[in-house]
C-alpha positions as protocol buffer text, in pm:
chain_id: "A"
residue {
  index: 1
  type: MET
  ca { x: 9334 y: 9653 z: 10180 }
}
residue {
  index: 2
  type: THR
  ca { x: 9345 y: 9278 z: 10119 }
}
residue {
  index: 3
  type: ALA
  ca { x: 9277 y: 9208 z: 10486 }
}
residue {
  index: 4
  type: TRP
  ca { x: 8969 y: 9430 z: 10480 }
}
residue {
  index: 5
  type: LEU
  ca { x: 8832 y: 9252 z: 10172 }
}
residue {
  index: 6
  type: LEU
  ca { x: 8891 y: 8914 z: 10333 }
}
residue {
  index: 7
  type: LEU
  ca { x: 8720 y: 9035 z: 10649 }
}
residue {
  index: 8
  type: ALA
  ca { x: 8421 y: 9155 z: 10444 }
}
residue {
  index: 9
  type: GLY
  ca { x: 8406 y: 8810 z: 10282 }
}
residue {
  index: 10
  type: ALA
  ca { x: 8420 y: 8643 z: 10624 }
}
residue {
  index: 11
  type: ILE
  ca { x: 8131 y: 8859 z: 10743 }
}
residue {
  index: 12
  type: ALA
  ca { x: 7923 y: 8796 z: 10432 }
}
residue {
  index: 13
  type: SER
  ca { x: 7983 y: 8420 z: 10458 }
}
residue {
  index: 14
  type: GLU
  ca { x: 7884 y: 8415 z: 10824 }
}
residue {
  index: 15
  type: VAL
  ca { x: 7568 y: 8618 z: 10763 }
}
residue {
  index: 16
  type: ALA
  ca { x: 7469 y: 8394 z: 10471 }
}
residue {
  index: 17
  type: ALA
  ca { x: 7526 y: 8086 z: 10687 }
}
residue {
  index: 18
  type: SER
  ca { x: 7322 y: 8228 z: 10974 }
}
residue {
  index: 19
  type: LEU
  ca { x: 7032 y: 8324 z: 10749 }
}
residue {
  index: 20
  type: SER
  ca { x: 7047 y: 7982 z: 10581 }
}
residue {
  index: 21
  type: LEU
  ca { x: 7020 y: 7820 z: 10923 }
}
residue {
  index: 22
  type: LYS
  ca { x: 6677 y: 7976 z: 10961 }
}
residue {
  index: 23
  type: GLY
  ca { x: 6578 y: 7853 z: 10614 }
}
residue {
  index: 24
  type: ALA
  ca { x: 6711 y: 7504 z: 10691 }
}
residue {
  index: 25
  type: LEU
  ca { x: 6449 y: 7460 z: 10961 }
}
residue {
  index: 26
  type: ASP
  ca { x: 6190 y: 7412 z: 10687 }
}
residue {
  index: 27
  type: GLN
  ca { x: 6412 y: 7287 z: 10405 }
}
residue {
  index: 28
  type: PRO
  ca { x: 6703 y: 7072 z: 10533 }
}
residue {
  index: 29
  type: ALA
  ca { x: 6892 y: 7107 z: 10202 }
}
residue {
  index: 30
  type: TRP
  ca { x: 6992 y: 7456 z: 10323 }
}
residue {
  index: 31
  type: TYR
  ca { x: 7220 y: 7293 z: 10582 }
}
residue {
  index: 32
  type: VAL
  ca { x: 7476 y: 7251 z: 10302 }
}
residue {
  index: 33
  type: LEU
  ca { x: 7498 y: 7630 z: 10273 }
}
residue {
  index: 34
  type: VAL
  ca { x: 7507 y: 7663 z: 10653 }
}
residue {
  index: 35
  type: VAL
  ca { x: 7813 y: 7439 z: 10682 }
}
residue {
  index: 36
  type: ALA
  ca { x: 7985 y: 7585 z: 10374 }
}
residue {
  index: 37
  type: GLY
  ca { x: 7918 y: 7943 z: 10489 }
}
residue {
  index: 38
  type: TYR
  ca { x: 8058 y: 7893 z: 10837 }
}
residue {
  index: 39
  type: ALA
  ca { x: 8360 y: 7700 z: 10706 }
}
residue {
  index: 40
  type: CYS
  ca { x: 8431 y: 7975 z: 10452 }
}
residue {
  index: 41
  type: SER
  ca { x: 8385 y: 8243 z: 10716 }
}
residue {
  index: 42
  type: PHE
  ca { x: 8633 y: 8086 z: 10957 }
}
residue {
  index: 43
  type: ALA
  ca { x: 8884 y: 8023 z: 10677 }
}
residue {
  index: 44
  type: LEU
  ca { x: 8864 y: 8386 z: 10567 }
}
residue {
  index: 45
  type: LEU
  ca { x: 8889 y: 8510 z: 10926 }
}
residue {
  index: 46
  type: ALA
  ca { x: 9201 y: 8296 z: 10972 }
}
residue {
  index: 47
  type: ALA
  ca { x: 9347 y: 8449 z: 10654 }
}
residue {
  index: 48
  type: VAL
  ca { x: 9282 y: 8797 z: 10796 }
}
residue {
  index: 49
  type: LEU
  ca { x: 9470 y: 8703 z: 11113 }
}
residue {
  index: 50
  type: ARG
  ca { x: 9759 y: 8559 z: 10907 }
}
residue {
  index: 51
  type: LEU
  ca { x: 9797 y: 8902 z: 10745 }
}
residue {
  index: 52
  type: GLY
  ca { x: 9867 y: 9049 z: 11088 }
}
residue {
  index: 53
  type: PHE
  ca { x: 9525 y: 9191 z: 11177 }
}
residue {
  index: 54
  type: PRO
  ca { x: 9488 y: 9202 z: 11559 }
}
residue {
  index: 55
  type: LEU
  ca { x: 9254 y: 8928 z: 11684 }
}
residue {
  index: 56
  type: GLY
  ca { x: 9044 y: 9159 z: 11901 }
}
residue {
  index: 57
  type: VAL
  ca { x: 8983 y: 9398 z: 11615 }
}
residue {
  index: 58
  type: ALA
  ca { x: 8913 y: 9134 z: 11350 }
}
residue {
  index: 59
  type: TYR
  ca { x: 8684 y: 8929 z: 11571 }
}
residue {
  index: 60
  type: GLY
  ca { x: 8510 y: 9239 z: 11705 }
}
residue {
  index: 61
  type: ILE
  ca { x: 8433 y: 9375 z: 11360 }
}
residue {
  index: 62
  type: TRP
  ca { x: 8336 y: 9029 z: 11232 }
}
residue {
  index: 63
  type: GLY
  ca { x: 8101 y: 8973 z: 11525 }
}
residue {
  index: 64
  type: ALA
  ca { x: 7946 y: 9319 z: 11543 }
}
residue {
  index: 65
  type: VAL
  ca { x: 7884 y: 9367 z: 11173 }
}
residue {
  index: 66
  type: GLY
  ca { x: 7766 y: 9005 z: 11148 }
}
residue {
  index: 67
  type: VAL
  ca { x: 7513 y: 9051 z: 11428 }
}
residue {
  index: 68
  type: ALA
  ca { x: 7383 y: 9379 z: 11287 }
}
residue {
  index: 69
  type: ALA
  ca { x: 7361 y: 9253 z: 10928 }
}
residue {
  index: 70
  type: THR
  ca { x: 7196 y: 8926 z: 11034 }
}
residue {
  index: 71
  type: ALA
  ca { x: 6935 y: 9106 z: 11243 }
}
residue {
  index: 72
  type: LEU
  ca { x: 6858 y: 9359 z: 10970 }
}
residue {
  index: 73
  type: LEU
  ca { x: 6836 y: 9097 z: 10696 }
}
residue {
  index: 74
  type: ALA
  ca { x: 6629 y: 8863 z: 10915 }
}
residue {
  index: 75
  type: ALA
  ca { x: 6380 y: 9147 z: 10960 }
}
residue {
  index: 76
  type: VAL
  ca { x: 6364 y: 9202 z: 10584 }
}
residue {
  index: 77
  type: ILE
  ca { x: 6367 y: 8838 z: 10472 }
}
residue {
  index: 78
  type: PHE
  ca { x: 6183 y: 8661 z: 10753 }
}
residue {
  index: 79
  type: GLY
  ca { x: 5977 y: 8947 z: 10897 }
}
residue {
  index: 80
  type: GLU
  ca { x: 6143 y: 8920 z: 11238 }
}
residue {
  index: 81
  type: ALA
  ca { x: 6101 y: 9200 z: 11488 }
}
residue {
  index: 82
  type: LEU
  ca { x: 6342 y: 9492 z: 11480 }
}
residue {
  index: 83
  type: THR
  ca { x: 6262 y: 9741 z: 11755 }
}
residue {
  index: 84
  type: PRO
  ca { x: 6421 y: 10080 z: 11825 }
}
residue {
  index: 85
  type: LEU
  ca { x: 6584 y: 9927 z: 12134 }
}
residue {
  index: 86
  type: MET
  ca { x: 6740 y: 9652 z: 11919 }
}
residue {
  index: 87
  type: LEU
  ca { x: 6868 y: 9913 z: 11674 }
}
residue {
  index: 88
  type: ALA
  ca { x: 7015 y: 10115 z: 11961 }
}
residue {
  index: 89
  type: GLY
  ca { x: 7187 y: 9802 z: 12092 }
}
residue {
  index: 90
  type: MET
  ca { x: 7336 y: 9732 z: 11748 }
}
residue {
  index: 91
  type: ALA
  ca { x: 7459 y: 10091 z: 11729 }
}
residue {
  index: 92
  type: LEU
  ca { x: 7625 y: 10055 z: 12070 }
}
residue {
  index: 93
  type: ILE
  ca { x: 7796 y: 9732 z: 11965 }
}
residue {
  index: 94
  type: ILE
  ca { x: 7928 y: 9893 z: 11649 }
}
residue {
  index: 95
  type: CYS
  ca { x: 8046 y: 10199 z: 11844 }
}
residue {
  index: 96
  type: GLY
  ca { x: 8227 y: 9970 z: 12087 }
}
residue {
  index: 97
  type: VAL
  ca { x: 8401 y: 9788 z: 11805 }
}
residue {
  index: 98
  type: LEU
  ca { x: 8495 y: 10122 z: 11651 }
}
residue {
  index: 99
  type: CYS
  ca { x: 8656 y: 10220 z: 11982 }
}
residue {
  index: 100
  type: VAL
  ca { x: 8853 y: 9893 z: 11983 }
}
residue {
  index: 101
  type: GLU
  ca { x: 8966 y: 9956 z: 11623 }
}
residue {
  index: 102
  type: LEU
  ca { x: 9072 y: 10314 z: 11694 }
}
residue {
  index: 103
  type: GLY
  ca { x: 9254 y: 10202 z: 12008 }
}
residue {
  index: 104
  type: SER
  ca { x: 9433 y: 9933 z: 11810 }
}
residue {
  index: 105
  type: GLN
  ca { x: 9543 y: 10186 z: 11548 }
}
residue {
  index: 106
  type: GLN
  ca { x: 9669 y: 10416 z: 11822 }
}
residue {
  index: 107
  type: ALA
  ca { x: 9863 y: 10131 z: 11984 }
}
residue {
  index: 108
  type: GLY
  ca { x: 10008 y: 10037 z: 11645 }
}
residue {
  index: 109
  type: ARG
  ca { x: 10129 y: 10392 z: 11585 }
}
residue {
  index: 110
  type: ARG
  ca { x: 10289 y: 10402 z: 11929 }
}
residue {
  index: 111
  type: ALA
  ca { x: 10460 y: 10067 z: 11874 }
}
residue {
  index: 112
  type: ALA
  ca { x: 10586 y: 10183 z: 11532 }
}
residue {
  index: 113
  type: ALA
  ca { x: 10721 y: 10502 z: 11686 }
}
residue {
  index: 114
  type: ARG
  ca { x: 10901 y: 10304 z: 11959 }
}
residue {
  index: 115
  type: GLY
  ca { x: 11035 y: 10064 z: 11696 }
}
residue {
  index: 116
  type: ALA
  ca { x: 11161 y: 10351 z: 11482 }
}
residue {
  index: 117
  type: GLN
  ca { x: 11339 y: 10497 z: 11784 }
}
residue {
  index: 118
  type: ALA
  ca { x: 11500 y: 10158 z: 11850 }
}
residue {
  index: 119
  type: GLY
  ca { x: 11605 y: 10125 z: 11484 }
}
residue {
  index: 120
  type: HIS
  ca { x: 11353 y: 9852 z: 11387 }
}
residue {
  index: 121
  type: PRO
  ca { x: 11199 y: 9854 z: 11038 }
}
residue {
  index: 122
  type: PRO
  ca { x: 10839 y: 9975 z: 11005 }
}
residue {
  index: 123
  type: VAL
  ca { x: 10546 y: 9731 z: 10995 }
}
residue {
  index: 124
  type: PRO
  ca { x: 10433 y: 9653 z: 10638 }
}
residue {
  index: 125
  type: PRO
  ca { x: 10098 y: 9817 z: 10546 }
}
residue {
  index: 126
  type: GLU
  ca { x: 9920 y: 9484 z: 10493 }
}
residue {
  index: 127
  type: ALA
  ca { x: 9995 y: 9388 z: 10855 }
}
residue {
  index: 128
  type: ALA
  ca { x: 9841 y: 9706 z: 10993 }
}
residue {
  index: 129
  type: PRO
  ca { x: 9463 y: 9706 z: 11055 }
}
């Protein structure tokens, strides 16, 4: 559960930084939030990886949710375009990441089963995605 909360924080930090980048074009003081947001996001993403989250899954979720949230919030905050085709593309990205996550869970279960057969201890829950 901790890894998921850290990943949510990494996503929120990245989205805030990206949205602040747009605001910094007119008000350069926002660059402070841009730098802080990206630094916080990468630090939290590293913490997620330290807990044993697979890189492909963590990065995929971070990227996909970040892209979707940034696009949706940019439409709301800045009035940027959000077409049905863009929404369909975001849905496809999220579905792809879901497939990676489900595949990772399946691989983890198989590895745990092989480890149990070989007499290895199970993987702690915080290390499993």
